[in-house]
N, C-alpha and C positions, 0 to 999 in steps of 0.2 A: 555494531558489526564492522568488520574491516575487510577490505578487498586487498588483493596483492597484485603486483605487476600492472599497475595502472599506467596507461599512456594516453596522450591527447591526440585527437584527430579532427577532421573537418567533414561534416555530413554532406553527402552528395545526393543520394536518393534512397528511397525505400520501395523496392519493387513488389514486396508483399509483406504480410504481417510479421514474418519470422526473420527476415534478413534486411540488412542495409548495406549500401556501398559507402565506404568511408575512405577518405584520403588520409593516409598516414605516411609522413616523410616523403611526400611526392608520389606515392604509389597507391593505387586503388585496391582496397581489401574488401572482401565479403565478410560481414560481421553478423553475429547472432544478436537479435533484438530481444531483450529479456522482458518484453511487455507487448502483448498482442492487442492492446487498445489502439485507438486511432492515433492519438498523440500528434495530430496534425499541427497544432499550435506550437509544438516543441521541435519537431524534426523539420526544420526549414533549411533549405539549401544554403550551405556556407556556414552554418552555426558550428560552434565548438562542441565536441562531445568527448566523453571520457570512457575508455574501454579497459576491460580486464583481459590480459593476455592469458590464454589457457596454457597449462603445463602438460596437456595431453597431446602428444605429437600425432595421434591418430584421428583427431577431430577434423571434421570437414571445414569448420569455421574456427579460425585461430583466436578470434576475439569475441567478447561479450560487451554489448553497449550497456553501460550502467548509469550514466549521468549526462546531462546536457545543460548548456548555458542558455538561458532565456533572458536577454537583457542583463540586468544586475542580479538575477536569480540563478542559483545553481540548484538544479532539480534532479533528484535521484529518480530514475524511471525503471528500476529493477522491480518487477512484480513479485519476486520472491522475498524482497527485503523487508516489507512491512511485518510479515509474520516473525521473521528473525529478530527484529528489534523489539517487538512486543514480547516475545519469549524472554529476551534478555531483561526487559523491564519487569515482567511478572516475577522474576526470581531475584530482583534486586531490592535493596532497602529503600529505594526511592519510589516504589510502586504505590500510587495513591489509592488504588481501589481494593487492596488487600491489607488485612491487619497483620498477617503473619507471612509476608511475601517470601522471606528467605526460607521458611519451613513449609510453604504451601506445596501441595501436590499439583503439578502442571503436566497435563497430557495433551500433546498436539494431535490434530487430526482425529477427533473423537466422533464416532458414528452415533447418530441419534435419529431413530426412525428412518426416514428416507434421505436424510442429509448427513453431511460430515462437517461438523463445526470445527473451526480452526483450533479452539482450545476448550478443554474441560479442566476446571480448577476446583480443588477442595482446599478451603482455607478455614481450618477449624471445623465448625459444623456447617459451614456454607458450601453449597454445591453450585457451581457457576459455569455457564456456557458463554463463550466469547467468540464472536465473529469479527474478523479483521478485514478492512477494505483499504487498499492503497489509493491515494489521491494525488494525481499529477496535473489535473486541469485547473489552471489559474487564469482569472480574468479580472484585471484591475484590482488585484489584492484579495479577491474573493475566490475561494477554491470550491470545486463542485465534483460530485460523483453521481452517476457514472459518466464517462465521456462517450459511451455507446450503450444502447439498451442491453440490459442483462436480466434475463428471466431468472437466472440462478440467484442473483442478488435479492430479488423480490422473494423467492422461495425461502431463502435463508432467514430473512427478516420475519416472514410469517411463521416459520417454525420456531423462531426464538420466542414468539408469543405463546405458542403451544407449550414450549418447555417451561415458560414462566407460570402458566396455568397448572403445571404439574409440580410446582414447588421449587424449581430451579431459579436462581438469579440469571438474568440474561443481559448481555452487553453487546452493542455494536461499537467497535472502535475504528474510527477513520484515521489512518496514519497519513498525515499531510507530508509528502516527501520533499519539503522545502521549509524555509523560514520566511519571516517578514510578510505575514498575511493578516487580513482583517478578521475573517470568519469563514466557517464552512457552511455550505447549504447544499441540499440535494439538487440535482440538475433537473428542474421541472420541465425545461424545454426538451431535453433529450428523452427523458423517461418519467412522465408524470405518475405512472403506476408505482415506480419505486419511491418517489417522493411521498405519495399518499400512504404507502405501506409503512414507511419509516415514521411518519407522523402518527399513524394509528398505533404502531408498536410503542412509541414513547408514551402516548396517552394511556396505554394499558400497563405500563410499568417497565418496559425495556429501557435500559439506560443507554443513551446515545451520546458518545463522547468523541472528541477529535483532539489530536495532539499534533503539533508540528515537530519537525526534526532539525537537528543540527546536521548539515550536509557539508562534507568536504569531497575532494576528488576521490578519496579512497576510504571514507568512513560514513556511517549513518547511525544516528543515535536519537531515540525518542526523547523529546524535550518538554515543551510546555503545553498545557491544555489551552485550546483556543475556543472561542464562542461557536455555538451551533445554532443556526437559524433555520427552523423548519417551516 
């Protein structure tokens, strides 16, 4: 996926989950943060950030914060981006989980019982549910999810097990929104309930995968599978 009208700024503060104050060309601007997670280890005063300038003159915020520099890492923190890059991947010839990816039927936002999974896919005779989770929390080369407790994430994993029992294939794909990492693991400290649900789902047959991304200031692309340690 590709952004347009990307500019560089310097992070000042984040007064709430939805906005940040960013210095752009010596002027303080109020920007929309496209990630409602904590992101405390990313948004540190003075760090470099990258923003997409809106072409809508009627918007209250002129910019969207989409990426941040953390040391030598460039991390995409747009929470909408993981689904977009997975959809691109599912319909490409490079998709490793589908046999007929370019001909597969891919339906985003598919309702199943009390949940809405990110994707429903038909690949020949296969019927597949896929739930996508974006990962931005990195500690010494290890990436973790979630960065804050999420009951919704637990519910999705448990319902993937239900779908599996009804004959569907079930996947959780963690999109690591950066490169140069060692492995993915659930965040046991922040939410042991999610870690346990994910481990139980894998034991019952849900496929748990993680992929890193090639990140630039204005693009994001799903890249290589990375180890998953549960």
